[in-house]
C-alpha positions in Angstrom: -1.5 -22.3 -14.5 2.0 -21.5 -15.4 4.4 -20.7 -12.5 6.0 -17.9 -14.5 3.1 -15.5 -13.9 2.5 -13.3 -10.9 -0.3 -11.0 -9.9 0.3 -7.4 -10.8 -1.3 -6.1 -7.7 -0.2 -8.4 -4.8 2.6 -10.4 -6.4 1.0 -13.8 -5.7 1.5 -16.7 -8.0 -1.7 -18.6 -7.2 -4.5 -18.2 -9.7 -7.9 -19.7 -10.1 -10.5 -19.8 -12.9 -13.6 -17.8 -11.8 -16.7 -19.6 -13.0 -18.9 -16.5 -12.6 -16.7 -14.6 -15.1 -16.9 -17.3 -17.7 -13.7 -19.0 -16.7 -11.5 -15.9 -16.6 -8.3 -16.4 -14.7 -8.1 -14.3 -11.5 -5.8 -14.1 -8.5 -6.9 -16.2 -5.6 -5.7 -13.7 -3.0 -6.9 -10.3 -4.3 -9.3 -11.2 -7.1 -7.4 -9.1 -9.7 -7.4 -10.3 -13.3 -4.2 -8.5 -14.2 -1.0 -10.5 -14.1 2.5 -10.3 -15.6 5.3 -12.7 -16.4 7.8 -13.2 -13.7 11.2 -11.8 -14.6 13.9 -14.4 -14.3 16.7 -12.1 -15.6 18.8 -10.2 -13.0 19.1 -7.3 -15.4 15.4 -6.7 -15.4 14.9 -6.9 -11.7 14.5 -4.0 -9.4 17.5 -5.0 -7.4 19.8 -3.9 -10.2 18.2 -0.5 -10.3 18.8 0.0 -6.6 22.4 -1.2 -6.8 23.0 1.2 -9.7 21.5 4.1 -7.7 23.6 3.2 -4.6 26.8 3.1 -6.7 26.0 6.4 -8.3 25.4 8.0 -4.9 28.6 6.5 -3.5 30.6 7.8 -6.4 29.1 11.3 -6.1 29.9 11.4 -2.3 33.5 10.4 -2.9 
């Protein structure tokens, strides 16, 4: 399985093929079948959003 995917529910990157579901890929920790691609870009991360909010609040206070 590709390392660029993470589970949408728990954030784990370990997946397994479930034989009872016909080989469908599921998360090995929570059993969810929904996953997303891992964002490698800093602009798409949540950290940038929090930094922008913190800077906006800081500018409003000053």
